[in-house]
TIRO-2110 file (N, C-alpha, C; in Angstrom, 1 decimal):
// TIRO-2110
1.0, -1.0, 0.1, N, 1, A
0.1, 0.0, -0.1, CA, 1, A
0.7, 1.3, -0.3, C, 1, A
0.6, 2.1, -1.0, N, 2, A
1.4, 3.4, -0.9, CA, 2, A
1.0, 4.2, -0.6, C, 2, A
1.2, 5.8, -0.3, N, 3, A
0.5, 6.1, 0.0, CA, 3, A
1.6, 8.3, -0.5, C, 3, A
0.8, 8.6, -0.9, N, 4, A
1.5, 10.2, -0.9, CA, 4, A
1.1, 11.4, -0.9, C, 4, A
2.1, 12.4, -0.1, N, 5, A
1.2, 13.3, 0.1, CA, 5, A
2.3, 14.3, 1.0, C, 5, A
2.1, 15.5, 1.0, N, 6, A
2.5, 17.3, 0.7, CA, 6, A
3.2, 17.2, 2.4, C, 6, A
4.2, 17.5, 1.5, N, 7, A
4.9, 17.5, 2.6, CA, 7, A
4.3, 18.8, 4.1, C, 7, A
4.0, 19.8, 3.3, N, 8, A
3.7, 20.4, 5.0, CA, 8, A
2.5, 19.7, 5.7, C, 8, A
2.2, 18.9, 5.8, N, 9, A
1.7, 18.0, 6.6, CA, 9, A
2.8, 17.2, 7.8, C, 9, A
3.3, 17.9, 8.1, N, 10, A
3.6, 17.1, 9.0, CA, 10, A
3.9, 15.7, 10.1, C, 10, A
2.3, 16.3, 10.6, N, 11, A
1.9, 15.4, 11.5, CA, 11, A
2.1, 14.1, 10.8, C, 11, A
1.7, 14.2, 9.4, N, 12, A
1.6, 12.9, 8.9, CA, 12, A
2.3, 11.5, 8.5, C, 12, A
3.4, 11.6, 9.1, N, 13, A
4.8, 11.2, 8.5, CA, 13, A
4.6, 9.8, 10.3, C, 13, A
4.4, 11.0, 11.2, N, 14, A
4.5, 10.2, 12.6, CA, 14, A
2.8, 9.3, 12.8, C, 14, A
2.1, 10.3, 12.5, N, 15, A
0.7, 8.7, 12.6, CA, 15, A
1.0, 7.9, 11.4, C, 15, A
1.5, 8.1, 10.3, N, 16, A
1.4, 6.8, 9.7, CA, 16, A
2.3, 5.7, 9.5, C, 16, A
3.8, 5.8, 10.2, N, 17, A
4.0, 5.3, 11.2, CA, 17, A
3.9, 4.7, 12.3, C, 17, A
2.8, 4.9, 12.7, N, 18, A
1.7, 4.1, 14.2, CA, 18, A
1.9, 3.0, 13.2, C, 18, A
0.8, 3.1, 11.9, N, 19, A
0.5, 1.9, 11.0, CA, 19, A
1.2, 1.4, 10.8, C, 19, A
2.4, 1.2, 10.5, N, 20, A
3.8, 0.3, 10.0, CA, 20, A
4.2, 0.8, 8.6, C, 20, A
4.3, 2.3, 7.9, N, 21, A
4.2, 2.1, 7.0, CA, 21, A
5.4, 3.1, 7.1, C, 21, A
6.6, 2.9, 6.5, N, 22, A
8.1, 3.4, 6.2, CA, 22, A
7.7, 4.8, 4.9, C, 22, A
9.0, 5.1, 5.3, N, 23, A
9.2, 6.7, 3.8, CA, 23, A
9.6, 6.5, 3.1, C, 23, A
9.9, 6.4, 1.4, N, 24, A
10.1, 5.5, 0.6, CA, 24, A
10.2, 6.7, -0.3, C, 24, A
10.9, 7.8, 0.1, N, 25, A
11.2, 8.9, -1.0, CA, 25, A
10.0, 10.1, -0.8, C, 25, A
10.4, 10.7, -2.2, N, 26, A
9.5, 12.1, -2.6, CA, 26, A
9.6, 12.8, -4.0, C, 26, A
8.9, 13.6, -4.0, N, 27, A
8.0, 13.7, -5.7, CA, 27, A
7.9, 14.8, -5.5, C, 27, A
8.6, 15.7, -7.2, N, 28, A
8.3, 17.2, -7.2, CA, 28, A
6.8, 17.4, -7.2, C, 28, A
5.8, 18.4, -6.7, N, 29, A
5.1, 18.7, -6.5, CA, 29, A
4.6, 19.0, -7.8, C, 29, A
3.1, 18.0, -8.7, N, 30, A
2.9, 18.1, -9.9, CA, 30, A
3.3, 19.5, -10.2, C, 30, A
4.0, 19.6, -11.7, N, 31, A
4.0, 20.8, -11.8, CA, 31, A
2.1, 21.4, -12.1, C, 31, A
1.7, 21.9, -13.1, N, 32, A
0.7, 21.5, -13.1, CA, 32, A
-0.7, 22.2, -12.0, C, 32, A
0.6, 22.4, -11.2, N, 33, A
-1.1, 22.6, -10.4, CA, 33, A
-0.3, 24.4, -9.5, C, 33, A
-0.6, 24.8, -8.7, N, 34, A
0.0, 25.7, -8.0, CA, 34, A
0.2, 25.6, -7.0, C, 34, A
1.1, 26.3, -6.0, N, 35, A
1.1, 25.9, -4.6, CA, 35, A
1.9, 27.5, -4.0, C, 35, A
1.9, 28.4, -3.5, N, 36, A
1.4, 29.4, -2.4, CA, 36, A
2.8, 29.1, -2.1, C, 36, A
3.4, 28.4, -1.9, N, 37, A
5.2, 28.4, -0.6, CA, 37, A
5.7, 26.8, -1.4, C, 37, A
6.4, 26.2, -1.5, N, 38, A
7.3, 25.9, -1.5, CA, 38, A
7.1, 24.2, -1.4, C, 38, A
6.2, 23.4, -2.1, N, 39, A
6.2, 22.3, -1.1, CA, 39, A
6.6, 20.8, -2.1, C, 39, A
6.5, 20.2, -1.9, N, 40, A
6.9, 18.4, -3.4, CA, 40, A
6.1, 17.5, -1.6, C, 40, A
6.4, 16.0, -2.9, N, 41, A
5.5, 15.5, -1.9, CA, 41, A
6.2, 14.1, -1.5, C, 41, A
5.8, 13.5, -0.5, N, 42, A
6.3, 12.1, 0.2, CA, 42, A
5.6, 11.2, 0.1, C, 42, A
6.2, 10.2, 0.2, N, 43, A
5.8, 8.8, -0.5, CA, 43, A
5.6, 8.0, 0.7, C, 43, A
5.0, 7.8, 1.5, N, 44, A
5.2, 6.3, 2.6, CA, 44, A
5.0, 4.9, 2.0, C, 44, A
4.9, 3.8, 2.8, N, 45, A
5.3, 2.5, 2.0, CA, 45, A
4.9, 1.5, 3.3, C, 45, A
4.0, 0.5, 3.0, N, 46, A
3.7, -0.7, 3.7, CA, 46, A
2.9, -2.0, 3.0, C, 46, A
3.9, -3.1, 3.5, N, 47, A
3.6, -4.5, 2.9, CA, 47, A
1.9, -5.1, 3.7, C, 47, A
1.2, -4.9, 2.6, N, 48, A
-0.2, -5.7, 3.0, CA, 48, A
0.1, -7.2, 3.5, C, 48, A
END
């Protein structure tokens, strides 16, 4: 199971780690989307 979310949600990595997810990378924010601040996407995964 994979999750992708915006890095400004700083509480989410710890929340998902409690359910067995591990951080495994980052992606650039989509170029076709507008962000008011610099952001990127975090990826987390776990085996089902």
